[in-house]
N, C-alpha and C positions, 0 to 999 in steps of 0.2 A: 458466432464465428462459422458455424456450419453453413448458414445461408450465404455468407460472404464467400466462403470457399466454393460452394456449389455454383455461385454466379461466375466463378472463374474456372470451372471445369475440374475442381478438386473434389472428389467424391468420398475419399477415405481419409480418416484421421491419420493413418500411417503415412499416407502420401504427403500430407501437410507437415507431419512431424519430420519427415526426411528433408523437405524443402527448408524448414526452419533450421534444422541442424546444419545444412549447407551455408546458412547465413550466420552461424555461430550460436544459435539458441537451441541447446540440447534439452529436450523435455522428456521426462520419464513417461512410460506408457500410462501409468496411473494419472499423472497430471494432465497428459494429453486427453485421456478419456473424460476427465472433468471439464476441460476446456471445450472439447467437442460437444459435450452434452449441454453446455451453457451454464454449468454450475461449478466454476472453479473454486477451489478451497482458498487459494492465494495466488497472487500474481505480482511479480516484481514490476516496478514502474517502467522499466525499460522494455519489458516483454511486448507490450502492445505496439511499440514502435517497430520492432522487428517483424511482428505479425503483419502489420500494415504494409511494410515494404514488400514482404513476400506475396501478400495478396493484392497489392496495388490498390488499397482502399483507404479512405479517410478513417480516422479513429472513431468518429461517430457512427460508422457502420458496424463497429464491433461492440461499442459500449452503449447500452440502451438504459436510460434512467428508469428506475423503478422506485418512485417516491414512497409508495406504501409498504416497502419491504424493510424499512428501518425499525429500530426498537421503539416502543411507545414513548411519547413525549416525557412522561414522568421518569422513565429509565434514563433518558438523556440528561435530564436535570440532575438526577442523583449521581450520575457518572461525572458530570462537570464538577460538582462539589467534592466528590471523592478523590478526584485526581488533581485538585488544586487549581481549578478554573473559576473559583468563586465560592462563597459560602464559608461556613465555619471551618471546613477542612483546611483552608489556607493557613491557619495558625500553626498547623503541624509542620509547615515548611520552614518555620523560623528556627534559628540556631538554638539549641538547648544547652544547659550547663554540661560541661564535660565532652561536648562535641565540637570538633573544629573543622574548618574548611581548608582545602588545599591552599598553598601560598600563591593565590592568583589575584589577590586584592579584594576578595569577596568579604573578608572580615572587616575591612576598613571602609566599606561602602564604595569599593571600586576605585579608591584613591591610591592605588599602588604605584610606586615609582618604577616598577618593572625590574627591580633588582639592581638599579644603578646606584 
């Protein structure tokens, strides 16, 4: 983001922060510092759209793929199983005795009459 800003004559994070606020995106000084340094902690999915409008740049000028920065392959596999995306952990998602679902038709396989 710093390079995209500099290419448009914006040299200070505070200047970009002010321009973003004018467009409705209010960012704290701490979050702005992380964005400016290229290491944001988090970002809402709508934020890059506003940033691109303010800077007049395409999204790919802000987002640079870093394929080697993800967790090791084994960690991804473990997380998939742990969160119900395959493997033995999926059995834990099934209904257990004494546990009920809300009245949305889930208990009867989705065959609810909708309360009619």
